C-alpha positions in Angstrom: -84.8 137.7 20.5 -85.9 135.1 18.0 -83.2 136.2 15.6 -80.6 135.7 18.3 -81.9 132.2 19.0 -81.7 131.3 15.3 -78.1 132.6 15.1 -77.1 130.5 18.1 -78.9 127.5 16.8 -77.0 127.7 13.5 -73.7 128.0 15.4 -74.7 125.0 17.5 -75.3 123.0 14.3 -71.9 124.0 13.0 -69.9 122.9 16.1 -72.2 120.0 17.1 -73.4 118.3 13.9 -71.1 119.2 11.0 -67.9 117.9 12.8 -69.7 114.6 13.4 -70.5 114.2 9.8 -67.1 115.3 8.6 -64.9 113.6 11.2 -66.6 110.1 11.4 -64.7 109.3 8.2 -61.4 107.8 7.1 -59.8 111.3 7.3 -60.2 111.4 11.1 -61.8 108.7 13.3 -61.2 105.9 10.9 -57.9 107.1 9.5 -55.6 104.1 9.2 -52.5 106.0 10.5 -54.1 107.4 13.6 -53.2 105.7 16.9 -56.1 104.2 18.8 -55.7 106.7 21.6 -56.0 109.6 19.1 -59.2 108.0 17.7 -60.6 107.8 21.3 -59.9 111.5 21.8 -61.5 112.4 18.5 -64.7 110.5 19.3 -64.7 112.0 22.8 -64.5 115.5 21.3 -67.3 114.8 18.9 -69.5 113.6 21.7 -68.7 116.6 23.9 -69.4 119.1 21.0 -72.6 117.5 20.0 -73.8 117.2 23.6 -73.1 120.9 24.1 -75.0 121.7 20.9 -78.1 119.6 22.1 -78.0 121.3 25.5 -77.7 124.8 24.0 -80.5 124.1 21.5 -82.7 122.8 24.3 -82.0 125.9 26.5 -82.9 128.1 23.5 -86.1 126.4 22.4 -87.4 124.1 25.1 -86.1 124.3 28.6 -87.0 127.8 29.8 -86.8 129.0 26.2 -88.0 132.4 27.2 -86.3 132.8 30.5 -83.5 135.3 30.5 -81.2 133.1 32.5 -81.6 130.2 30.1 -80.9 132.3 27.1 -77.8 133.8 28.7 -76.5 130.4 29.7 -77.1 129.0 26.2 -75.2 132.0 24.7 -72.2 131.6 27.0 -72.0 127.8 26.8 -72.2 127.9 23.0 -69.0 130.0 23.0 -66.9 127.3 24.6 -66.5 124.9 21.6 -65.7 127.8 19.3 -63.2 129.2 21.9 -61.6 125.7 22.0 -61.2 125.6 18.2 -59.6 129.0 17.9 -57.2 128.4 20.9 -56.2 125.0 19.4 -55.6 126.7 16.0 -53.5 129.4 17.6 -51.4 126.8 19.5 -50.9 124.4 16.5 -47.2 125.2 16.3 -46.7 124.1 19.9 -48.0 120.6 19.4 -47.5 120.0 15.7 -51.1 120.3 14.7 -52.8 121.0 11.3 -56.1 122.6 10.5 -56.9 119.8 8.0 -55.8 116.4 6.9 -52.8 117.1 4.8 -53.8 114.3 2.3 -57.4 115.5 1.9 -57.7 119.3 2.8 -61.1 120.9 2.5 -61.0 124.4 1.1 -63.6 127.0 0.5 -62.6 129.7 -1.9 -58.9 128.9 -1.3 -59.2 129.1 2.5 -59.1 126.2 5.0 -62.7 124.8 5.3 -62.4 124.6 9.1 -61.4 128.2 9.5 -64.2 129.3 7.2 -66.8 127.2 8.9 -65.8 128.0 12.5 -65.4 131.7 11.7 -68.9 131.9 10.3 -70.2 130.0 13.4 -68.2 132.4 15.7 -69.7 135.4 14.0 -73.2 134.1 14.4 -72.4 133.1 18.0 -71.0 136.5 18.9 -73.9 138.4 17.3 -76.5 136.1 19.0 -74.7 136.4 22.3 -74.5 140.1 22.2 -78.2 140.4 21.2 -79.2 138.2 24.1 -77.0 140.0 26.7 -78.2 143.4 25.4 -81.9 142.5 25.8 -81.8 140.6 29.1 -81.1 141.7 32.6 -78.2 140.2 34.5 -78.5 136.8 36.1 -78.4 136.7 39.9 
């Protein structure tokens, strides 16, 4: 179970900490071309993602860290920010979105950095979630 908790914690760091570090810069929140309302939504998103990460981490390691219901809730809640990323990516054509700032794209081995980062987090999240659900009884 500890391995699953570590995987979910790494995923939480990815969706809750790394975006804050990357996006509180002039390519996102402080981008001179962004409308004020878009900046507001970006900051809101960062706060929601980091709050979820803190809550998930607390459920995994502090608040009922060894209770089956806390572990299952942490696993499911941690899926939500990642689900939001992939749905947003899938719908980009509908709203004119882009995975990266076109003026300063981040690439990892020729692939979009966001896709690489969130895919790794999603793999960790899925494996951790499956391990927890496999080794705990249903919540009721």
